[in-house]
N, C-alpha and C positions, 0 to 999 in steps of 0.2 A: 381672247382676252386673258392676259396673264394674271397671276395672283397679285402682283405688284400694282397693276392697273386697277384691279378690283378694290384693293385696299385704299388706293388713292381716291377713287370715286366715293367710297364709304366715308373717308375722312372729310371730303368736301361736303357731303350730305350732312354729316354730323356738325360741321362748322356752320353751315347754313341754318340748321335746326336750332343751334345755340343762339345765333343772332336773332332768329325769328322769335325765340322765347324772350330774349331781352327786350325786343321792340314791343311785343304784345304785352308783356308785363308792365312796361312803361306806359303804354296806352291805357291799360286798365286803371292804373294808379292815377293818371291824369284825368281820366273820365270820372273817377270818384271825386276828385277835387273839383271838377266842373259842376257836378251835381250838388256838392256841398255849397259851393260858391253861389249857384243859382238859387238855392234855398234861402240864403240870407238876404238876397236882393229881390226876391219875389218874382223871378223870371218864370219859374215853374211852380204851379200850384199843386203841391202834393202834401199829404200829411207828414209831419216830422218823423214818425216812426218808419214810414216808407223810405224817406230820403236817407235817414241814417242807416237803415237796414241795407238798402242797395249800396250805399257808399262803403259800408263795412265789408260787405261781401266782395265788392270790386277791389278793395284794398287788399283783402286777404288773398284773393285769387291772383292779383297782380304780383304780390310778393312771392307767392308760390311759383308763378311763371319765371320771375327773376331768379329765384333759387334754382329752378330746373335748368335754366340757361347757364347759370354759373357752374352747376354740377356737370353738365354736358361739356362745357368749355374746358373745365379742368380734366375731365376724363379723356378728352381728345388729346390733350398735351402730354 
């Protein structure tokens, strides 16, 4: 395997990782929205502090994953 082939494989892996970070970040933010939505309509019976705490953590982690994906995507280009 030549150096060019190795670099091409690393580039594809980095691109896949960036896309994975975008997708997972979006999923975490959407999941936080679903938890908040279910709290207001009584679908899930959890204390408000638990719902808001879980949603807040999921939003922060989702934004972090989106940022990581953006940074990896920019670094690749």
